[in-house]
N, C-alpha and C positions, 0 to 999 in steps of 0.2 A: 550256414556260416562256418568257415573253417574253425577247427578247434583252437588254434592260437588266438584268433580274433575274438572268439567267444570268451576265452579265458581273460583276455585283456579287458573286454567290456565288463565282465564280472568284477575284475579287480578294481576298475575305475568306479563302478557302482558302490563297491564296499568302502572305497576311500572317501566317497562323498557322503556316506551315511553317518549320521551322528551316533556314536557308540555309547555316549553317556548323556544324561540329562541333569541339568541343574534345577532343582526343585525346591519349593518351600510351601508354606501353608498360611492362609489368611488368618490373622489373629484379631483384627479390629477394622471396622468400617465406620467412618464418621463423615456424613455428607458425601462428597465426591472423593474423599481421601481414604485410601486403603492401606493398611499396614500389614506386612507379612513377615514371618520369621523365615528368612531365606527367600529366594535362592541367592547364590553368589553372583550378583550382577552389579553393574556400574551405572552411574548417573546417565540417563538418556537411553538406556537399553530397553528394548521392548520385551514384554512378558505376555504370556497367555494365561488367563485365569479360567480354570475349568469349573463350570457351574452345571446345575441340573439341566440336561438336554431338553427337558420339557418346558423350561423357563423361557424368558424373552430373548436370550442370547442365541444367535444363529450357531448351530452345530455345538452348542454348549460351551463356546469360547468367547471371552471378552478380552480384547486387546487393551493393554495398559502400558504405561511407561514409568520407569523409575525416575522420580523427581527429587528424592531425598534419601539420605542414608543416616540412620541412627544406630546407636549401639545395639547390635543383635537384631535389628529390624530394618526393613526397607519401607519407604513411603512411595506408593504408586498412585497414579491417577488414570482413570479409564478413558478410552476413546469412545465409549458408549455408555449406556445406562448401567447403573450399579445394581439394578434389580436382579435378584437371583444370587448375588454374592453373599456368602455367609461365612462365619468362622469355620475354618478347617478346609475351605476350598483350596484345591491344588493350584500352585503358581509355578509355571515353567518358564525359565528364561529362553526366549526365542532366538537370541543371538543374531537377529537380522541386521543387515547393513542399513545405515541411515542414509539411503539415497532413494531417488524417485525416478520413474521412467520419464524421459523427455524426448522431444523430436518433432518433426513436421506433422506427424500423425495427429497431434493435438491442436493444430491450427483450425480455427473455426468451431472448436468444441467447448462445451461447458463441463468441467470436471470437478471432483472433490479434492480434498487435501492429499489423498492417496493416489490420485491419477485415474480414478474410476469415473467413467462418463455419467453425467446426470441428465444429458439430453437423450433424444430418441435415435441418435446416430448409431453406427455399427460399433461393436466392441473393439477395444484397443488392446492388443497383446503386449502387456508390459514387459514380458520376457524378451520380446523381439526388438524392443526399442533401446536407444542409448540410455544411459543412466547418469545422473548428476547428484553430487553430494547435497543433501537437504540443507545443511547449515555450512555453507562454504565460508571461506575466509576472504577478507577484503584484499584487493590487489596491493602490491607494494606501492606506497605513495610516490616514490621516485620513478616508478614504471608507468605511471598514469600520464598519457599525453594531456597537454593543457587543452582546456575547452575553448575553442576559437571559431566554431561553426555555429551559425544561428539556426534555430529550429522554428519554422513557421507553424503557428497553431491555428490561424484563421480567426482568432479572437482579438478584436481590435485593441482592447484595453491591455492585453498581454503583449501582443506584437509591437504596439506603438510605444508603450510606456514601461513595460516590465519584461523585456525580451528574455527568452530562454535559449540556452545553448544545448547542443547535443552532448549528453552526459551530465547535465545539471540536475540537481535534486532540489525540489521546491515543495513547500507545504501549502495546502489550501485550508485556511482556518475559517471556521464559521460555526454558529450555533445551529440548532436543529431547524429544518424547514427554510433555509435561506438560499438554497439552490446549488449545493455541492454536486449532487448527482447529475443535475442538468448541465452544469459546466463540464463535468467529466465526460458526459455523452458528446458534447460539442467537440471536445478535444479529441476523443477517440475517433470520431468520424473525419475530422478535418486536418489533424496533425500530419506532418510530412515525415513519417518514419516507416520502416519496413514492416514491423510487427508490433501489435499491442498485446501486452500481458496485463489483464485486469483482475485484481484480487478483491472480491467482495467479502470483507472480513466482518463477521458478526452482524450481517445485514438481516433485516426482516425478510422472511420467506416471500412475502408478497412483492417486495421491492426488487427481488432478483429477476423475476421474469419481466417485470415492468421496465427495469433498466435495460435488459437485453433487447426487448422488442421495441420500446418507445425511445429510449435515449441512445442506445448503441445502433440499432437498426441493422438490416441485412448487410449494408455496405460496410459498416464498421466491424460486424461480426466475421466477415470473410477473412480478415487479416488479424484476428484476435484469438487469444487463448484466455478463457474466463475460468478462474479458480474460485470456488464458492465454499464458504463455511458460514451457515446461518446462525442466528443468535441463539437458537435452541440447542446447538451442539456444545459438547464439553469444551472447556478452556483449552485443552491440549489440541483438539482438532482446529480451533481458531488460530492458535499459534503456529501449528504445522502448516496451515494454508498460507499464511504470510511467508514462511520460509520456502514453501513449495513454489509460490509465484516468483520469488526472487531467484530460485534455482532454475526455473524455466527461462527467465530473462538472461541469466548468466550463460546458459547453454547456447542461446541464440547469439549472444555477444561474442562468444568464442568462435563462432562461425563468421564473424565479421559483419553481423547484422546490426542495424540501428533499431533499438527497442524502446518503446514507451511503456514503462511500468506504472500503472495507476493502482493505488491501494486505498480502499475506502472501507474502514478507516483505521488509521494508526492508533487512534485512541482505544478502539475496541481490542486491538492487539495488546496494548498496555494493560487494559483491564483484565484480559485473560491471563497475561503474564503475572499480574498481581495475585490473581486467584491461585495460580500454581505456586508462587513464592510463599504465600501465606500457608498453604497446605504443607509445604516442605519445612516450615518452621522459621521462615525469615521474619525479622521484626518489621512492623509497618513504620513508614516514615511520613512524608508529606501526603496528606489526604489518603492515608492508608496504603500508598504505593510502596512496594518493597524495594530495597536497593538494587536488586537484579533488573528491575524494569528500566532504571536509568542507565544501566550498562547494556541491556539488550537492544534498546532503540538505536543508539549509535552503531552497534555491531551490525544490525540489520541494514541500516541506511548506507553504511560505508561499503557494502558489497556492490553498490551501484556506481555508475560513472563511466569514464572512458577506459579503454583497454589497449594493450599493444597489438591485439588482433586486428585493430582498425574498426571494431564495432564499439557500440556504446549502449548504456542503459540510462535513459532520461527518466527520472523517477518523480512522480507527483503523488504525495501522500496527503489525504484529507485528515484534518484534526477536528473532531467534534468538541467544540469549546463548551465546557460546562458552565451554564448560567451566563453565557456571553462574557465570561471572564477570560480575556486573552492573556492573562498572567498566571493562569493556573499551572501546576507543575508540568503536565505533559506538554502544554503549549511552550513553556519555557525551554524544556530540553530539546524539543523538536526545532524551535527557532535557532537554538545555539548549534544544532548539528547540521542543518541543511544550508543550501547555497542561496536561499531566498524564501520569501513567504508572500502568499497572496491572501489578503484579508477580505472576507465577504461581509458586507454590512447589512444588518437587519433593517436599518433605517432606509437604505436604498431599495431593499427588497419590498418593503411596505409601500414605497413610492412607485413601484412598478418598474424600477430600473434594473434590468437583467442584461448580462450577468452583473450581480450586485458587488462588483469589485471596488473596494475603497482604495483608490490609487495612492492616496497620501499616506495610508498606513501600511502599504505593501512595498516590498523591496526585492529587486533582483541584484544579487551581489556581483554578477558577471556582466551587468549592463555596459560598463565602460569597455570591456574586452570584446563585446559583440557588436558595437555600433560605431559609426563614423562620427567625425566632428559635427557635420551638418545635422545628422540624426540626433545627436545629443543636444544640440541647440534647440531643436523642435521639442524634444522631451522636457528640457529645462523650462522653456517658455510656457508649455502647457501646465507643468507642475506648479510654476509660480502663480499662474492665473487661478488654478484650483485652490492653492494654499491661501492666496489673498482673499478669495471669496469666502472660504471656510473660516478664516480668522475673523472676518468682520460680519459674518452672517447674522449673529444675534442682533447686532446694531441695525443691519439692513432690514431684517424682518420686523423689528420694533418700530421702524420708521424714524429712528434717531439719526440716520445718516442723510445728509443733504447732498443731492447730486451737484457735482462741480467742486466739492471740497477737496478731493484728491483724485488725480488723473488715473493712478494705478487701480483704485477701487472702482472708478467709473468704467474703466476698460474691462475689469474682471466681471462686473455685473453685466456688461453688454455681451461678453463672449460666453458666459456660463450656459445659456440655452443651446448654443451651437455646439459647444464641447460635449454637453450631456447627450445631444443627439448622435454624435459620433461614437461615444463610448457605450451607448445603449445598443443592443444587438439582438436580433431574433435568433432562435435556436438554429435554424437552417441557413442562416445568412453568413456564409464564409466570405472573408474579405482578404484579398492579397495584401501583403505587408506594405508594398510600395503605395498602393491605394490608400491604406490606413495612414501612412505618414503624410501623404499629400493632403488628406482631409484634415488631419490634426494641424498641419501648418496653416491651412486656410482658416480653420476654426480659431486658432490663436490670434489671427489678425495682425501679427507683427507687434512691435513695441508700442506702447501708448504714446 
């Protein structure tokens, strides 16, 4: 190499080298909360905690993030186990950017919150890929194109009565064991979008592989990116995985792609954010949730939607309803934030009705913009029949209703089995929307 080129290379290497280090020392460890005196770091900055290299930490380093600032001290939470951390451990501000590697290389792969593969596929060179801000900002509301294109899901109860649009954000609300994962798997395989980004947030380790192999399948996996943070991981990793999944979806939207983002579950994101907020010293409010939780959920969800690029992010968030109470704090804030909600009923699940969608309790706020007059007439007729039967069901089951007393109740009783047969659906039974509407029209039987 000629001397001028060698000198230039050396100069560039010197410029890129950190000449100073911002350091501090651990002074207190309480649970997953670490306090240090120094370094000079800001909220959200990453730090490396140096521990005994013979301990459980790889290479003697534990990654942590600054979650709070107190007079003379920092509050940090680790991305790994706190074992090995003791008073006096060196803390070094890493100064790393808050972005993640993104790109086509991640399609068909299962990765963690940092973009590292969890499957047995080839390694991904994060330095060679594009990068996206981990916590992006929501698009300007006036720059968002209106949602006017229907998204077919193949699920009859949704396509026929709760239509979704490209760029819409909806929640799937249910208690445990009611069929959220099964419904997500149906949607991932059948929905008409370019790419799926699936975030398994705080899931049991057993359910991750089960979802990928049983619910998603090879067909769904080919056009999906799966980001995983299991329930045993620290709260920071769980929160980061939710932001990472949204960042992957944002990158694909910028390229003009239509993306389906599915996050299971938003409740576990809220629980992890509550843990971080309590460690940082925030006061608990409703059911122990800190104020930052109720700010972070809208901030995360508003990043989805349509874009001037021509792409869109259609988001489906599951909400694990505590004690089947659909009015608990997280359910309330999510319903107020999103463009619709799909309620799953334990009663329907126990009756073997899958997907267990309670149509009368569910809403798509964009249904009027996505459907024609004739389609809305079918939807209205079916909803009225279901509502009439539900309203008089106790009287019917007790035998207190006498047939012929009211024509509308007689008609609802007669059509109920036919409507139930249309709305009940096998896992691999994809149904075109036109066929669904025709079956619903026939099942409603016209006006009594």
